[in-house]
C-alpha positions as CSV (number, residue, x, y, z in Angstrom):
1,M,103.1,39.5,71.7
2,D,100.2,41.0,69.6
3,Y,97.4,42.6,71.3
4,K,94.4,45.0,71.1
5,H,93.9,48.2,73.0
6,R,90.7,50.2,72.7
7,D,90.3,50.7,68.8
8,S,94.0,50.1,68.0
9,T,95.9,46.9,67.3
10,F,99.4,46.3,68.2
11,I,101.6,43.8,66.2
12,K,105.2,43.2,67.7
13,I,107.8,43.6,64.9
14,N,110.9,43.1,67.0
15,K,111.9,43.2,70.7
16,E,111.5,47.1,70.9
17,Q,109.0,48.0,68.4
18,Y,105.3,47.5,67.6
19,L,103.1,48.4,64.5
20,A,99.9,50.1,65.5
21,I,96.9,50.0,63.4
22,A,93.7,51.9,63.7
23,C,90.6,52.2,61.3
24,D,87.5,54.0,60.7
25,S,84.5,54.0,58.4
26,C,82.1,56.6,57.3
27,G,78.8,56.0,55.5
28,A,75.8,58.1,54.2
29,I,77.7,61.4,54.7
30,G,78.3,63.3,51.4
31,L,76.3,64.6,48.5
32,K,75.0,61.5,47.0
33,E,71.1,60.9,46.6
34,N,70.8,58.6,49.6
35,D,73.2,60.3,51.9
36,M,71.6,61.2,55.3
37,V,73.8,64.0,56.3
38,K,74.5,66.4,53.3
39,L,78.2,67.7,53.4
40,P,81.0,68.0,50.8
41,C,82.8,64.7,50.4
42,N,86.1,66.4,51.4
43,I,84.7,66.8,54.8
44,A,83.9,63.1,55.1
45,G,87.4,62.3,54.1
46,K,89.0,64.8,56.3
47,Y,87.2,63.8,59.6
48,T,87.4,60.1,58.9
49,T,91.2,60.6,58.6
50,R,91.3,62.6,61.7
51,V,89.7,59.7,63.9
52,C,92.3,57.3,62.7
53,L,95.2,59.9,63.3
54,M,93.9,60.6,66.7
55,E,93.8,57.0,67.7
56,I,97.4,56.5,66.3
57,L,98.8,59.6,67.9
58,S,97.1,59.2,71.3
59,I,99.0,55.8,71.8
60,G,102.4,57.5,71.2
61,A,102.7,55.9,67.7
62,K,104.2,57.6,64.6
63,P,101.9,57.2,61.4
64,I,103.7,55.5,58.5
65,G,101.1,54.8,56.0
66,L,97.4,55.1,55.2
67,T,94.9,53.3,53.0
68,V,91.6,54.5,51.8
69,N,88.7,52.2,50.4
70,I,86.1,54.4,48.6
71,C,82.9,52.5,47.8
72,N,82.2,55.1,45.0
73,E,83.6,56.4,41.7
74,F,86.8,58.3,41.7
75,N,85.6,61.3,40.0
76,P,84.1,63.4,41.6
77,T,83.5,61.6,44.9
78,G,86.8,59.9,45.5
79,R,88.7,62.9,44.2
80,E,87.1,64.9,46.9
81,I,87.5,62.5,49.7
82,L,91.1,62.2,48.8
83,R,91.5,66.0,48.9
84,G,90.0,65.9,52.4
85,I,92.3,63.2,53.4
86,K,95.3,65.2,52.3
87,D,94.1,68.4,53.8
88,E,93.9,66.8,57.3
89,L,97.5,65.1,56.9
90,D,98.9,68.4,55.9
91,E,97.3,70.3,58.8
92,A,98.8,67.5,61.2
93,G,102.2,67.9,59.6
94,V,102.1,64.2,58.5
95,N,103.5,63.0,55.2
96,I,102.8,59.3,54.7
97,P,102.1,57.3,51.5
98,I,98.3,56.7,50.7
99,T,97.2,53.6,49.2
100,I,93.6,54.2,47.5
101,S,90.9,51.8,46.0
102,T,87.5,53.1,44.4
103,E,84.4,51.3,43.0
104,K,84.8,51.0,39.4
105,N,82.1,48.6,38.3
106,M,78.9,49.8,40.2
107,K,77.0,53.0,40.1
108,T,76.4,54.1,43.8
109,S,73.9,56.4,45.5
110,M,75.3,56.5,48.9
111,T,78.8,57.9,49.9
112,A,81.0,55.4,51.9
113,L,84.6,55.0,52.7
114,G,87.0,53.2,55.2
115,I,90.4,54.6,56.2
116,T,93.1,52.6,58.0
117,I,96.4,54.1,59.3
118,I,99.4,52.3,60.4
119,G,102.0,53.5,62.7
120,I,105.1,52.3,64.6
121,V,105.9,52.9,68.0
122,D,108.8,51.9,70.6
123,R,107.6,49.8,73.5
124,D,108.7,52.2,76.1
125,D,106.8,55.0,74.4
126,I,103.4,53.5,74.3
127,I,100.9,55.7,76.3
128,I,98.4,53.0,77.7
129,N,97.9,51.2,81.1
130,K,99.6,53.7,83.3
131,I,96.6,55.0,85.2
132,S,96.8,54.9,88.9
133,K,94.6,55.9,91.9
134,G,94.1,59.6,92.5
135,D,94.6,60.5,88.8
136,Y,92.4,63.3,87.3
137,I,89.9,62.8,84.4
138,Y,89.2,65.5,82.1
139,S,87.2,65.9,78.9
140,I,88.5,68.3,76.2
141,G,86.2,69.6,73.4
142,I,82.5,69.5,73.0
143,P,80.9,66.2,71.8
144,S,79.6,67.0,68.3
145,V,78.1,64.7,65.6
146,G,76.9,65.4,62.0
147,N,76.2,69.0,61.2
148,E,77.4,70.0,64.6
149,V,81.1,69.2,63.8
150,L,81.2,72.2,61.4
151,E,78.9,74.3,63.7
152,N,80.9,73.8,66.7
153,K,84.3,74.2,64.9
154,G,86.5,76.0,67.6
155,L,84.9,74.2,70.4
156,I,85.8,70.7,69.3
157,S,89.1,68.8,69.8
158,D,91.5,68.3,66.8
159,I,95.0,67.2,66.0
160,K,96.7,70.5,67.2
161,V,94.8,70.1,70.6
162,L,95.9,66.4,71.0
163,N,99.4,67.3,70.1
164,K,99.6,69.8,72.8
165,I,98.1,67.4,75.3
166,L,100.6,64.9,74.4
167,S,103.5,67.3,75.3
168,H,102.6,67.1,78.8
169,R,104.9,64.7,80.6
170,F,102.3,64.0,83.4
171,I,99.5,62.5,81.0
172,K,98.8,58.9,81.8
173,E,96.2,58.2,79.1
174,V,94.6,59.9,76.2
175,I,91.3,58.7,74.7
176,P,89.8,60.1,71.6
177,V,86.1,59.9,71.9
178,G,83.7,58.5,69.2
179,S,80.2,57.4,69.0
180,S,80.1,55.9,72.3
181,G,80.5,59.2,74.1
182,I,82.5,60.1,77.1
183,K,80.7,57.8,79.4
184,G,80.8,54.8,77.0
185,E,84.7,55.3,76.7
186,L,85.2,55.6,80.5
187,N,82.9,52.5,81.1
188,K,85.0,50.5,78.7
189,L,88.4,51.8,80.3
190,C,87.0,50.6,83.7
191,E,86.0,47.2,82.5
192,Y,89.3,46.9,80.7
193,L,91.5,48.0,83.6
194,H,89.3,46.9,86.4
195,I,89.5,50.4,88.0
196,K,86.7,52.5,89.6
197,L,86.0,56.4,89.1
198,K,84.4,58.9,91.3
199,M,82.4,61.3,89.0
200,E,81.9,64.8,89.7
201,D,78.4,65.9,91.0
202,D,78.1,68.8,88.4
203,I,79.7,67.8,85.2
204,K,79.4,70.7,82.6
205,V,79.5,68.5,79.4
206,D,77.1,65.8,78.2
207,I,79.0,62.6,78.8
208,N,76.3,60.4,77.1
209,K,76.4,62.2,73.7
210,S,78.1,60.7,70.7
211,A,81.3,62.7,69.9
212,G,81.2,61.6,66.2
213,P,84.7,62.1,64.6
214,C,86.5,62.2,67.8
215,T,85.4,65.8,68.6
216,A,86.1,65.3,72.3
217,I,89.3,63.7,74.0
218,I,89.5,62.2,77.6
219,V,92.7,63.1,79.4
220,I,93.7,61.1,82.4
221,C,96.6,62.7,84.5
222,K,98.4,62.9,87.8
223,D,98.2,66.7,88.0
224,K,95.4,69.0,87.4
225,L,95.2,70.1,83.8
226,K,95.5,74.0,83.0
227,N,93.0,75.4,80.6
228,D,95.3,76.5,77.9
229,L,94.1,74.7,75.0
230,K,91.5,77.3,73.5
231,V,88.7,74.6,73.7
232,P,86.4,73.8,76.6
233,I,88.0,71.6,79.4
234,N,85.8,69.9,82.0
235,I,86.7,68.0,85.0
236,I,85.0,64.6,84.9
237,G,86.1,62.9,88.0
238,K,89.0,60.8,89.6
239,V,90.3,57.4,89.6
240,I,89.8,55.8,93.0
């Protein structure tokens, strides 16, 4: 049975294993004339890759391949995007083949790319749909978008933070937070699983703000989470 969960798609390949597919796009972030956020192109490649990696890793899958569609010329834009992609993969300790396509016919005035990562996961290792009443809900990292991603480095979640979270056996669900914000992700979770939450009265983080390229992570667990991750951790509420 094939199915979709959050931003990932599962495709059954045998009785015990699934392919997991996650993708992300990035537009108007770079150094071209019409880019809205002026940042080096390797940064765009790096953080777009991070979004896909976090989606794949957060469900328990192992990355096995990456594709990148660059809607610009290879040199210099595509080359720099590819450098950022490889940099993020290296930092995550992930060595996978990369398939690349660039624009060879048209001159472009805005940076744009799309990345897809394919992973593989055993049925019993999938980290979804394990939530129960009484579980704690935490946010990890400060939601950041645009230039804030670089300004708040050290306060945002990354692959190292995610891997440390995944090492805890009491974790029930891990949700990388993107543009819909913490509240948006929780609303989708409640609708999907038909659960209810009791939110804290004094939440210390902006749950409505976009977290851009997964700069925050929602963690749902049966035990209280220790603050040993070197980034801000905030209690959001409980499952009731």
